[in-house]
N, C-alpha and C positions, 0 to 999 in steps of 0.2 A: 211795757211794764216797767222798764227802767225809768222812763220819764215820770211815771206815777210815783215811784219810790223817791226820786229827786224832789218831786212836788211835795210829797208828804214830809220829807226832811226839811225843806225850805219853810213850809208852813208850820211844822211842828217845832222849829227852832225857837225856844222861848215860850212856846204855847203847849197846850196839852189836849189836842183834839181826841175825842173818843170814837168818832165815827167819820166816815167819808164825807157826809154832809156837814159835819162840824169842821172838817178840814177846809171844805169849800167856803164855808162861812168866814173862817179866819182869813183865807186867801182873799176873798172879796173885801173884807174890812181892812186888812193890812196892806194889800198890794194894789187892788183895783181902785178902791175909793181914794187912796192916797196918791194915785197916779204913778206908782212905781212900776207897774206893769199895765200894758194896754188892756182895755176892757174886753177886747175880742178873745183874750185868753181865758176868760171866765167861761164863755161859751165852748171854747175848745176843751177845757177841762170836763165840762158836762158831756161833751161828745165822747171823749176818751173813756169816761166812766161808763157811759151807756154801752160802748163797744166791749169794755172789760166784762161787764155783767152779762152781755150777750154771749161772749166767748166762754165765760165760766158756767153759765146755766142753760144756754141754748144747745140744741142738738148739733147744728152745723152753722158756721159763720162763713159767708162768702163776701169778699171785698175785692173788686176788680183791681187790676194792676195800676191803672191811672189814679184811682182813689188812694191806693197805698202810697204812691209817689207823692201825691199832694199831702197826705197825712205825715209822711216823713219830713217833708220840707217845713210844714207847720210845727211839727214836733221839735225840729232843730231850732226854729225861731223861739218857741216857748221855752225850751231848755236854756237858750242864751239869755232870754229875758229874766228867767229865774236866777241864773248865775250872776248876772249883772246886778240885779236888784238886791241880792242877798250877799254879794261879794264872796260867794263860794268859789273855790278853785275847781275847774272842770276836771 
């Protein structure tokens, strides 16, 4: 969830997204298409949003430990890419 908040902050900085899909559209336009952030992170954002909705609205969510470890590593890379591209302080 913290990564999502960082993401919203980075994409909302100077922009005014009204929805999660609006935030993703801004992210794609301002970060992916300009090459500031690797395109794989657009897919990762979609994955995170799907997991967030699943956790919020599903009955139970199960993710095995290996998947969590992979997600944490990818999240760290995503966080660093956002911080670097926006010059935010960690």
